[in-house]
Each structure stands twice: as C-alpha cells, then as structure tokens.
ROLO-604034 format. One record per atom (N, C-alpha, C): residue number from 0; atom name; x, y, z negated. Coordinates in pm, 1 decimal. Each point is the difference from the previous one (the first is absolute). Layout:
% residues N
 resi name       px       py       pz
  NUM   CA        X        Y        Z
...
***
This chain:
% residues 82
 resi name       px       py       pz
    0    N  19294.1  -7588.8 -14296.7
    0   CA     53.3    -49.9   -100.6
    0    C    105.6     21.2    -59.9
    1    N    -41.6    -43.3   -196.7
    1   CA    155.3    110.4    -81.0
    1    C     76.4   -106.5     46.3
    2    N    116.0    129.0    -28.4
    2   CA    141.3    -40.1    -37.2
    2    C     20.4   -136.1    -79.3
    3    N     -0.4     84.0   -149.0
    3   CA     10.1   -158.8    -83.2
    3    C   -137.7     -0.1    -63.9
    4    N     20.1   -104.4    -85.0
    4   CA   -128.5    -21.0    -81.8
    4    C    -25.1     14.8   -105.5
    5    N    -77.5     77.9    -11.1
    5   CA    -60.4     21.6   -121.6
    5    C    -97.8    -61.5   -128.1
    6    N    -40.9     52.4   -122.6
    6   CA    -68.1    -94.2    -71.8
    6    C   -134.8     73.9    -36.7
    7    N    -95.7    -36.3     66.0
    7   CA   -145.8     41.8     23.2
    7    C    -76.7      3.8   -149.7
    8    N    -85.3     71.8    -45.5
    8   CA    -87.9      2.1   -134.6
    8    C    -28.0   -159.0    -73.5
    9    N    -44.5    -62.7    109.5
    9   CA    -52.0   -126.3     11.2
    9    C     77.1   -140.9    -95.5
   10    N    174.6     22.3     56.3
   10   CA    137.4    -64.8     39.6
   10    C     30.4     45.0   -149.8
   11    N    -17.2     91.3    -69.3
   11   CA    152.0     87.2    -58.2
   11    C     26.7    -97.6   -158.0
   12    N     56.7      1.9     -9.6
   12   CA      0.4    -64.9   -155.0
   12    C    131.2     56.8    -86.5
   13    N    -18.8    -26.6   -117.2
   13   CA     96.2     46.1   -121.4
   13    C     -7.5    155.4     26.6
   14    N    149.6     47.5     22.0
   14   CA     -0.6    123.7     -3.3
   14    C    -22.7    127.7    116.8
   15    N    -38.2    -72.5     83.0
   15   CA    -55.9     80.1    137.3
   15    C   -128.2     35.9      0.5
   16    N   -103.6   -104.6    -99.1
   16   CA   -101.8    -43.6    -37.2
   16    C    -39.3    120.0    -75.5
   17    N    115.5     33.7   -121.4
   17   CA    -72.5     71.7   -117.9
   17    C     -3.4    151.7    112.9
   18    N    128.0    -34.1     31.5
   18   CA     10.3    151.3     62.7
   18    C    -89.4     63.3     94.1
   19    N    -58.2    -89.9     89.4
   19   CA   -131.1     26.7     87.9
   19    C    -98.1     22.5    -85.5
   20    N    -96.3    -57.5   -129.3
   20   CA    -55.9      3.1    -64.2
   20    C    -18.0    155.3    -27.5
   21    N    162.5     33.8    -82.2
   21   CA     -6.4    168.1    -18.1
   21    C     25.5     48.6     50.3
   22    N     47.6     26.4    133.5
   22   CA    -25.5     91.1    128.7
   22    C   -151.9     52.9     19.4
   23    N    -82.6   -160.5     -2.1
   23   CA   -157.3     58.4     79.2
   23    C    -53.1     39.3   -107.1
   24    N    -18.6    -39.0   -164.5
   24   CA    -41.0     84.0   -104.4
   24    C     50.8    120.9     -6.1
   25    N    131.2     37.4     11.5
   25   CA     61.7    125.0    -20.1
   25    C    -91.4     94.1     97.5
   26    N     21.8    -50.5    124.6
   26   CA    -69.0    117.5    137.5
   26    C   -124.4    -26.4    -43.9
   27    N    -72.5    -69.0    -37.3
   27   CA   -190.5    -31.8     10.8
   27    C     17.9    -71.2    105.3
   28    N     65.1    -66.0    104.1
   28   CA    -31.1    -41.6    143.4
   28    C    -45.2   -154.4    -11.2
   29    N    -37.4    -86.0    101.0
   29   CA    -46.6   -129.1    -27.8
   29    C     79.5    -81.7    125.0
   30    N    165.6     47.9     31.4
   30   CA    110.8    -37.3     69.8
   30    C     85.0     31.5    -28.4
   31    N    131.8    -87.4     46.4
   31   CA    167.6     32.7    -24.3
   31    C      8.4     87.1    124.5
   32    N     41.3    107.7    -14.8
   32   CA     -4.1    123.6    116.3
   32    C    161.0    -77.7     88.9
   33    N     53.7    -52.7    128.6
   33   CA     76.9    -59.6     75.3
   33    C    159.8     47.8    -26.7
   34    N     25.3    144.0    -68.8
   34   CA    103.7     33.7    -55.7
   34    C     65.4    -99.9    -84.5
   35    N    -98.7    -24.7   -131.3
   35   CA      9.6    -41.8    -81.2
   35    C     21.9   -172.9     44.7
   36    N    -47.7    -52.2     89.2
   36   CA     19.2    -86.1     53.0
   36    C    175.6    -79.9     30.4
   37    N    -54.9    139.5     74.2
   37   CA    176.1    -68.3     66.2
   37    C    108.2     24.3    -75.3
   38    N     30.4     25.2   -121.2
   38   CA     31.2    -30.2   -106.3
   38    C     19.6   -125.0    -83.7
   39    N    -97.6    -82.9     43.5
   39   CA    -34.5   -109.6   -119.3
   39    C    104.3   -134.4     -3.2
   40    N     63.3     40.0    141.3
   40   CA     73.2   -101.2     53.0
   40    C    135.5    -12.5   -142.3
   41    N    -18.0    123.0    -62.2
   41   CA     75.3     11.5   -130.0
   41    C    -52.5     39.9    -74.0
   42    N    -28.7   -120.0   -107.1
   42   CA    -88.2     35.0   -119.6
   42    C     88.5    103.8   -119.2
   43    N     90.8    -14.3    -10.2
   43   CA     61.5     99.1    -72.1
   43    C     21.3    141.9     57.7
   44    N     51.1     52.7    164.4
   44   CA    -44.2    102.4      9.6
   44    C   -134.1     63.9     48.1
   45    N    -61.5    -79.5      0.1
   45   CA   -171.2     16.8      0.4
   45    C    -18.1     93.4   -152.1
   46    N     14.8    -60.9    -82.4
   46   CA    -23.2     -6.6   -142.0
   46    C     70.5    155.3    -59.2
   47    N    160.7     31.0     51.8
   47   CA     54.2    137.9    -40.8
   47    C    -82.1     83.6     62.8
   48    N     -7.4    -48.4    139.9
   48   CA    -49.3    141.2     88.5
   48    C   -155.1     68.7     12.2
   49    N    -59.0    -95.9    -57.3
   49   CA   -150.3     -5.4   -101.9
   49    C     -5.5     96.2   -135.3
   50    N    108.7      5.0    -64.8
   50   CA    -10.1     25.5   -135.8
   50    C     93.5    120.9     32.9
   51    N     52.1     48.3     46.6
   51   CA     78.9    147.6     69.4
   51    C    -97.7     59.5     64.1
   52    N    -75.5    -66.2     33.9
   52   CA   -129.0     86.4    133.2
   52    C    -93.5     51.7   -155.3
   53    N    -14.2    -59.1   -107.7
   53   CA   -113.3     -6.3    -92.2
   53    C     48.8    120.5    -72.0
   54    N    161.1    -24.2    -42.0
   54   CA     65.6     75.8    -79.0
   54    C    -53.0    156.9     47.7
   55    N     32.7    -33.0    111.5
   55   CA     40.7    189.7     96.1
   55    C   -154.3     71.8     10.6
   56    N   -107.5    -99.5      2.8
   56   CA   -130.8     66.0      9.3
   56    C   -134.7     -9.3    -62.4
   57    N     38.3    -13.1   -132.6
   57   CA    -22.4    -13.1   -112.5
   57    C    -25.0    179.3    -51.0
   58    N   -144.4     -7.5    -51.8
   58   CA     -0.3    178.4     13.7
   58    C     68.9     41.4    -83.7
   59    N     63.8    138.5     -2.1
   59   CA     91.4     55.4    -94.0
   59    C    -34.6    129.9     71.2
   60    N    102.9    113.3     35.0
   60   CA    -63.7    125.7     36.1
   60    C    -65.3     23.1    105.2
   61    N    -14.9    -82.2    118.9
   61   CA    -41.9    -69.2     64.7
   61    C   -116.5   -109.3     -8.8
   62    N   -110.2     37.3     56.2
   62   CA   -130.0   -150.0    -23.5
   62    C     26.4   -116.5    108.6
   63    N     -3.4    -82.2    -38.5
   63   CA      0.4   -100.1    102.7
   63    C    -40.6     35.3    200.7
   64    N   -128.6     55.3    -53.6
   64   CA    -59.8     40.8    183.6
   64    C    122.0    122.4     24.4
   65    N     69.5    108.7     -6.0
   65   CA     44.7     57.4     23.9
   65    C    152.2    -38.6     46.8
   66    N     44.8   -133.9    -69.0
   66   CA    129.0    -91.7     14.3
   66    C     -9.6    -27.6    146.6
   67    N   -129.4    -82.4    -10.9
   67   CA    -48.1    -26.0    184.4
   67    C     42.0     66.3    105.0
   68    N   -146.7     91.3    -22.1
   68   CA     -1.2    140.8    113.5
   68    C    212.6    -10.3     19.2
   69    N     68.6     74.2   -105.3
   69   CA    127.9     19.7     22.5
   69    C     89.0   -139.8     82.7
   70    N    -45.0   -108.5    -13.1
   70   CA    109.1   -103.5     62.7
   70    C   -126.6    -15.0    119.9
   71    N    -91.6     21.4    -10.5
   71   CA    -69.0    -12.5    164.0
   71    C     67.2    120.1     88.9
   72    N     18.6     92.1    -46.5
   72   CA     36.2    103.4    107.1
   72    C     98.5     34.5     20.2
   73    N    152.1    -79.9    -88.0
   73   CA    102.4     -0.1     45.4
   73    C     41.9   -147.1     88.6
   74    N   -113.1    -76.1    -27.3
   74   CA      9.2   -133.7     94.0
   74    C    -50.7     82.4    124.8
   75    N    -82.3     73.7     58.8
   75   CA    -45.8     61.1     66.4
   75    C    128.8     72.8     37.7
   76    N     43.4     72.6    -33.4
   76   CA    132.1    103.7     46.6
   76    C     88.4    -41.8     40.9
   77    N     29.5   -202.8      2.1
   77   CA    115.4    -50.7     15.2
   77    C    -10.6   -112.5     90.3
   78    N   -181.9     18.3     84.8
   78   CA    -42.0    -32.9     81.0
   78    C      5.5   -205.5    -17.8
   79    N    -49.3      8.1   -102.2
   79   CA    -18.3   -166.1    -54.0
   79    C    -90.5    -43.1     68.2
   80    N    -21.8    -60.2     21.7
   80   CA    -88.2   -119.0    106.9
   80    C    -76.8    -42.9    -96.7
   81    N     42.0    -74.6   -136.5
   81   CA    -78.9    -56.5    -82.8
   81    C   -120.2     27.4    -61.5
***
C-alpha cells in the first residue's frame, strides 16, 4: 500500500504527461520508473528535477553510460535500496 497517491502513465495530464513522455523517450523505456511517479504529486518539482537530471546526464566529457555507471556505484556505496 502506497503512503501517498501518485499519477500513473494512463492518468497523467498536462505537465506530468509531458514529462512522463520525455522520460520514456529519453530513456527508451515503455514505463515511468517509480522515482518519477513519486514526484508526480507536484508537477513543477517533477519537471524541474527531470530537467536538472537531463542537463547533468547529457554527454560531455563523459558519455551517458559512464555517468550512469558512476551513479549506480555511488548508490551501491551508499547502500541505496532503490
């Protein structure tokens, strides 16, 4: 049982729907990860967090795969359950 209500892909409208579509297209996946759904209760925060992540993760001196591997390693080192 969830602690609070989130917005599913099917229920999404407006800004949430736009961000969800961008997440799925950018990550080339057919679903929205729960992390992003947890932010859906505040569409402005969802959008700002997604835009920030996209800016940080875009290819630069390191490619996207390397950045994601580093993020995964940091999560493991911090005992992140998600």
